[in-house]
N, C-alpha and C positions, 0 to 999 in steps of 0.2 A: 396197682399194675403200672410199671414204668413204660413209658413210650418214648423212644428216642426223639430228640428235637435238635434240629440244626437251623441256624440262621445264616443265610447266605446273601451276600451282596451280588446282584446279577447285572449283567451288561456293563461290567467294569472290570478292570484289572487292579484296582486300588481299593483297599479297605475304606469304608465310609463313603464310597461313591455308588453310583448305580441305584438299583432298587432292592431294598432288603425284602427277603421272603423267608417265611418259616417253612420247614419241610419235616413231615412226620411220617416215617415208615410204620406201617401197621401189619401185624400178622393176620388180623381179622378186622372187619369193619365194625366201628362203634356206631351207636345211634346217631342220626343226623343232628339231634339237639346237642349231643356231646361234642361232635365235630365243630359245630357252630360256636359253642361255648369256648372251646380251645382257641378258635380263630379270634373271638372277641377278646380273650385274655391276652393273646399275643399282640393284638392291636397293631398289626402291620397291614399293609394294603392287601396282602394275600397270604394265606396259609395253605400249603399243598399237603394232601394226604395221598399215599399210594400203597398198594398192596399187590402181591403177585397175582397174575391172572393169565392163564393160557401160556403163550410163548412170550409174554411181556408183563405188563402191569396195568392195573386200573388206577387212574389219576383223577383226583377231584380238587377243586380250589374254592376257598371261602374267603370273602372279605370279612371285616368285623361284624357285618350285619346280614350277609346272605351268600349263598352259593352262586357261582358264575359258570358260564358255559365254556369259557376259554381264558387262559392267562398265560402270557408268554414268559414273563420274568420268573414266575414260580415254576414253570416247566423247565426252564434253563437251570434254576437252582436245584430242582429235583434230579435232573440229569447229572449235574455236578456232584451231588451227594452220592448217587449210585456209582458213578465212575471213580470218585476220589475217596469216599468214606465207607461205601458198602461193598467194595471189591468186585463190582461187575466187570467181567473180563472181555466182553465183546466191545465193538466200537459203535454199535447201533442199538438204541433202545426203542421199544415199541410200547406206546401208551394208548390204551383205550380210554375214551373220554366222552363227555357230552357233545363234543364237536367231532366225534369220529376218531379214526386212527391218526395219531400224531407220532412222528419219529424225531429222535434226537441223535445226532452223530457227532462224535468227537473228531477233531482234525487239527491241523497246524494253527489255524486262526482262532480256535476256540470250539465251542459247541454250536452246531447248526440245527435249528429247529425247522421241521417240515410241517407247515401249517396250511389250512385252507385259505385261499385268497378271498377277500371281500370285494364287492363291487358297489361303491357308493354312487348314487344317482343324484344329479343336480336337483335342487329343490329351492323353494322359497324359504328364506330364513324364518323360523317360527317367531311369532310375536314375543318380544321381550328378550330375544337372544342377544342382539347387538347391545342392548342396554346392560344385560347381565355381564357381558364380556367387557364392556366399556370401550368398544371399538367397532367400527363399521366393517363387516366382511366384504372382501372382494368377490368371493364365491362361497356358496353353501351347498353341501352335498349330504346325503342321508343314506345310512344303512342301519346297522345295529347302534351306531353312534352318529352324531353329527360331525362332519368334517368341515371345518371353517377355514378357508384360505384367506390369509391376511397379506398386506401389501409387501412386507419385507421381514427379514429376520428380526430387526429391532422391534417391530410391532409385536412379534410373538414374545420376545424376551420381556418387554415392558408391560404387557397386559396385566391388569389387576382385576380379576373377575370378582363379581359379587356371588359368593358361593351359595348364599341362601336363595338368590334368584335362580342360579343355575340348577339348584336341586329341583326346581319345578319343571325342568325340561323332561319331556315324556320318555326320551330314550335313555340308555344306560349312562352315556357321557358325551363330552364334547372334546374333540381334538382340534386345536388351532395349529396352523402350519403355514410355512412360507419357504420359498427357495432359500438355501443357505448361502452364506458368504464363503465358507471354507469347506462345506459339505454339500451334498446334493439338496437336502432339505432338512429343516429343523421343525420341531413340534413341541407342544405341551398337551397334557391330557387332564381333564377334570371330570370327576364322577361323584359329586357330593351326595347324590341320592343313594349311592352304594357305600357310603361311609368313607369316601376317599375324596377330599377336597382337591388335591393335586397329586397325581401319581408320578413318582420320580422318573421311571422309564417303563413304557407300556408296550410289551411285545404285541398284544392283541390289536392295539390301535395301528400298528405297522402293517397288519393284514389289509387295512384299508389305505393307509398312507403310501405304502410302497407301490401298489398297482396304480394309484392316482398319479404319483410323480413319475413312474415309468412311462405312462402315457404322455404326460406333459413334456418331459425331457427327452423322450425317445431313446431310453436306455434301460436295459434289464438288470444291470448291476448298479446299486446305489449305496452311498454312504450317508447315514442319517445320524443326527444328534438330537436327543431330547433335552431341551435347555431348561430343565427344572433346576432348583437350587443345588441338588446333588449331581444331576447330569448323568448322561450315559450315551454310549455309542452303539449303534446297531448297523451291521452290514446286511444289506437286503439284496435278494435276488428274486425275480419274478419269472415264472415259467408256467404257461397255461393257467390252470386254476389253483396253483400252489404258490406260496410265498416261503422263501427260505431266509431265516433270520439267524445271524451268527453273532455270538457274543462270548465274553469271558465271565468268570465268576470267582468270588473270593469268600472263603469261610470266615465268618465272624464269631460264631458261638456254637458250641456242641454241649448238649446236656440231656436231661430226661424230664418228662412230665410224669407226675405221680397221680394216678386216678384210682380211688378206692371204689370197688363195686362188688 
């Protein structure tokens, strides 16, 4: 049974930049074990699977080792595939997910994702976190992930985490961030317990980062850069309990998976 497979570089307008995601359109859902095996075989930070449902689609995301509740770059990649390769004629996509209804709208600047905003609360840095990051935080906040504020952009860029130690953190991952030199803020994101030592560009983390920096900087429109080795740009807007993330995407690969059953 052939399953279409697309690999898309998200949050970039250049091939080999941004964050690569695999996207698999399905006519019917496969067993979860099969979905997880496909994601492990793809060995990318996320593989997205979608299938028609109601007036939109059901969307799920898998890392190489587990399913996650929300993924930004793989949602952007899925929207790109539907708009550019699957012939979707409208300008707005509706996705049902484990994080509720998500929207993706194409426009002049790229594809805008409508995601739930997260509210990180100040906390005491857990034991061992500073040692795992190799740097002392200026501030630590907690939600689904830890949000660790560092002194400046150079501290974010030069951080060399101990991934084995970071894997012991009880939350999904750790975002490190600081005010940017040429953008509003920069970040990096680590989730070794989910099979992702460093994620190149993390849309879901910006659901925490954008509201935090909107409060610090007093502005609702922000330009962000995730300063991983691949790098990527995210245009952010914050309104009430939603975050709007805009980015571009580039197709890298198109093929098919063959599964015998």
